[in-house]
Z-matrix of the N, CA and C atoms (Angstrom, degrees):
N
C 1 1.463
C 2 1.486 1 111.15
N 3 1.329 2 115.61 1 149.40
C 4 1.495 3 119.45 2 171.59
C 5 1.518 4 106.95 3 -152.72
N 6 1.344 5 113.33 4 168.05
C 7 1.424 6 120.34 5 177.31
C 8 1.556 7 108.08 6 -157.76
N 9 1.375 8 114.33 7 167.22
C 10 1.421 9 121.75 8 -174.93
C 11 1.491 10 109.24 9 -127.90
N 12 1.308 11 117.91 10 125.06
C 13 1.458 12 127.40 11 180.00
C 14 1.515 13 114.26 12 42.61
N 15 1.230 14 117.40 13 57.08
C 16 1.502 15 125.66 14 172.66
C 17 1.478 16 113.18 15 77.48
N 18 1.371 17 120.67 16 7.21
C 19 1.453 18 121.32 17 176.60
C 20 1.475 19 109.59 18 -69.02
N 21 1.308 20 122.80 19 166.13
C 22 1.451 21 125.89 20 179.74
C 23 1.548 22 106.74 21 -63.56
N 24 1.281 23 115.42 22 146.63
C 25 1.488 24 120.21 23 -179.43
C 26 1.537 25 107.68 24 -76.52
N 27 1.293 26 112.25 25 141.77
C 28 1.533 27 120.04 26 177.84
C 29 1.462 28 110.76 27 -126.56
N 30 1.355 29 120.47 28 156.60
C 31 1.484 30 120.49 29 175.34
C 32 1.519 31 112.68 30 -62.66
N 33 1.331 32 115.00 31 140.34
C 34 1.508 33 120.25 32 -177.56
C 35 1.473 34 114.12 33 -81.94
N 36 1.405 35 118.48 34 -23.52
C 37 1.405 36 122.50 35 -168.97
C 38 1.557 37 113.84 36 -58.23
N 39 1.332 38 115.45 37 -38.54
C 40 1.475 39 121.10 38 -176.02
C 41 1.543 40 107.98 39 -72.29
N 42 1.295 41 116.55 40 -40.42
C 43 1.461 42 121.49 41 -179.41
C 44 1.555 43 109.45 42 -68.85
N 45 1.292 44 118.00 43 -39.33
C 46 1.450 45 120.66 44 179.98
C 47 1.504 46 112.33 45 -69.08
N 48 1.394 47 117.01 46 -37.15
C 49 1.509 48 120.09 47 173.24
C 50 1.489 49 109.29 48 -58.87
N 51 1.326 50 119.28 49 -48.52
C 52 1.436 51 121.53 50 177.38
C 53 1.481 52 114.47 51 -57.91
N 54 1.321 53 114.44 52 -46.89
C 55 1.504 54 119.91 53 176.24
C 56 1.501 55 113.03 54 -56.32
N 57 1.328 56 120.10 55 -45.78
C 58 1.428 57 123.93 56 -178.93
C 59 1.511 58 109.62 57 -64.18
N 60 1.339 59 117.68 58 -45.04
C 61 1.469 60 118.68 59 -176.28
C 62 1.564 61 110.85 60 -67.26
N 63 1.348 62 116.30 61 -37.59
C 64 1.473 63 122.56 62 177.58
C 65 1.552 64 110.33 63 -67.75
N 66 1.345 65 119.08 64 -37.07
C 67 1.381 66 122.43 65 178.57
C 68 1.513 67 113.08 66 -69.62
N 69 1.330 68 115.87 67 -41.16
C 70 1.490 69 119.58 68 175.33
C 71 1.520 70 113.81 69 -63.08
N 72 1.360 71 114.27 70 -41.01
C 73 1.414 72 121.66 71 -179.99
C 74 1.657 73 108.75 72 -63.67
N 75 1.309 74 112.60 73 -45.38
C 76 1.529 75 117.45 74 174.41
C 77 1.492 76 113.03 75 -57.54
N 78 1.334 77 115.31 76 -48.51
C 79 1.442 78 116.75 77 -177.94
C 80 1.549 79 112.01 78 -66.13
N 81 1.354 80 120.51 79 -35.16
C 82 1.442 81 120.13 80 174.15
C 83 1.495 82 109.33 81 -59.42
N 84 1.271 83 119.73 82 -47.97
C 85 1.445 84 124.16 83 -174.84
C 86 1.533 85 111.26 84 -64.12
N 87 1.292 86 116.60 85 -41.43
C 88 1.533 87 122.85 86 179.03
C 89 1.513 88 108.23 87 -62.89
N 90 1.407 89 115.22 88 -43.49
C 91 1.468 90 117.43 89 -178.64
C 92 1.551 91 109.55 90 -66.31
N 93 1.286 92 121.18 91 -40.62
C 94 1.495 93 124.43 92 176.60
C 95 1.493 94 109.76 93 -60.85
N 96 1.331 95 117.22 94 -43.92
C 97 1.531 96 117.49 95 -179.25
C 98 1.468 97 110.89 96 -66.50
N 99 1.340 98 119.37 97 -39.02
C 100 1.484 99 123.84 98 175.59
C 101 1.492 100 110.43 99 -57.98
N 102 1.338 101 118.13 100 -49.34
C 103 1.461 102 124.37 101 -177.07
C 104 1.525 103 108.56 102 -64.12
N 105 1.341 104 119.64 103 -35.55
C 106 1.476 105 120.99 104 179.80
C 107 1.494 106 112.00 105 -67.35
N 108 1.398 107 117.80 106 -28.44
C 109 1.434 108 122.78 107 -176.86
C 110 1.562 109 111.32 108 -78.60
N 111 1.317 110 117.92 109 -16.09
C 112 1.474 111 119.36 110 -177.83
C 113 1.553 112 108.89 111 -69.74
N 114 1.284 113 113.35 112 146.30
C 115 1.541 114 116.52 113 174.40
C 116 1.452 115 107.95 114 -81.86
N 117 1.307 116 117.84 115 87.08
C 118 1.400 117 125.27 116 -172.20
C 119 1.612 118 110.34 117 -99.55
N 120 1.293 119 116.09 118 124.08
C 121 1.461 120 118.16 119 -179.41
C 122 1.549 121 110.78 120 -92.63
N 123 1.336 122 119.43 121 -2.78
C 124 1.433 123 121.69 122 179.35
C 125 1.542 124 108.16 123 -77.89
N 126 1.338 125 119.52 124 147.45
C 127 1.436 126 123.61 125 176.38
C 128 1.478 127 110.96 126 -83.24
N 129 1.325 128 119.23 127 61.66
C 130 1.492 129 119.86 128 179.00
C 131 1.568 130 107.05 129 -129.31
N 132 1.289 131 114.41 130 157.58
C 133 1.430 132 121.29 131 177.76
C 134 1.586 133 108.91 132 -149.33
N 135 1.302 134 117.44 133 156.36
C 136 1.416 135 123.77 134 -179.04
C 137 1.545 136 107.57 135 -97.82
N 138 1.271 137 119.49 136 127.15
C 139 1.468 138 120.54 137 176.89
C 140 1.551 139 108.07 138 -127.29
N 141 1.367 140 109.27 139 150.86
C 142 1.512 141 116.59 140 -179.65
C 143 1.530 142 107.30 141 -90.41
N 144 1.311 143 113.65 142 134.91
C 145 1.456 144 120.94 143 176.37
C 146 1.561 145 105.55 144 -83.03
N 147 1.409 146 115.86 145 131.35
C 148 1.428 147 118.53 146 174.59
C 149 1.469 148 115.79 147 -55.27
N 150 1.294 149 121.16 148 141.03
C 151 1.388 150 125.04 149 -175.35
C 152 1.560 151 114.28 150 -55.59
N 153 1.334 152 115.40 151 -37.85
C 154 1.461 153 119.44 152 178.66
C 155 1.515 154 112.26 153 -72.42
N 156 1.298 155 121.47 154 -10.06
C 157 1.506 156 122.49 155 -179.70
C 158 1.494 157 109.66 156 -109.25
N 159 1.307 158 121.79 157 4.25
C 160 1.472 159 123.11 158 172.70
C 161 1.533 160 110.02 159 -79.87
N 162 1.352 161 115.20 160 141.44
C 163 1.397 162 120.04 161 174.85
C 164 1.478 163 113.31 162 -76.34
N 165 1.247 164 119.91 163 130.45
C 166 1.545 165 120.97 164 -174.92
C 167 1.511 166 110.29 165 -65.33
N 168 1.320 167 118.90 166 -31.51
C 169 1.538 168 119.11 167 -179.13
C 170 1.497 169 113.00 168 -77.69
N 171 1.419 170 118.04 169 -13.74
C 172 1.457 171 123.19 170 178.79
C 173 1.459 172 108.01 171 -153.32
N 174 1.415 173 117.43 172 76.29
C 175 1.443 174 118.44 173 -171.75
C 176 1.539 175 117.73 174 -80.11
N 177 1.370 176 111.86 175 74.68
C 178 1.414 177 119.82 176 -177.97
C 179 1.535 178 109.27 177 -69.27
N 180 1.357 179 120.60 178 130.27
C 181 1.431 180 120.89 179 -177.34
C 182 1.530 181 114.53 180 -91.43
N 183 1.374 182 119.61 181 -36.72
C 184 1.408 183 125.44 182 -177.32
C 185 1.558 184 111.80 183 -121.62
N 186 1.365 185 114.27 184 154.58
C 187 1.457 186 116.75 185 173.56
C 188 1.568 187 105.80 186 -145.11
N 189 1.327 188 109.39 187 153.96
C 190 1.506 189 111.95 188 177.37
C 191 1.548 190 108.23 189 -97.74
N 192 1.346 191 113.94 190 133.84
C 193 1.476 192 119.38 191 -178.99
C 194 1.544 193 108.04 192 -129.56
N 195 1.386 194 114.82 193 170.95
C 196 1.395 195 121.10 194 173.16
C 197 1.602 196 113.26 195 -72.27
N 198 1.244 197 115.07 196 142.19
C 199 1.460 198 117.97 197 176.70
C 200 1.561 199 109.25 198 -117.14
N 201 1.354 200 113.19 199 96.99
C 202 1.511 201 117.64 200 -178.02
C 203 1.525 202 106.58 201 -92.07
N 204 1.280 203 115.75 202 105.84
C 205 1.482 204 122.90 203 177.96
C 206 1.499 205 109.79 204 -104.11
């Protein structure tokens, strides 16, 4: 349980789950931005998989594909 400034105490588990999900999403996006800034000569790019096409048992958000320019 936790509370803020005398507010009623609430269970911490739901807030920690949200925090972990948000932190992982933030880290994924920072990693992708860093990779995009590299001077890469390979014909690859990172794309986001649409949410409705992600497998529930393994919800991968990004994939690396070929970039044919």
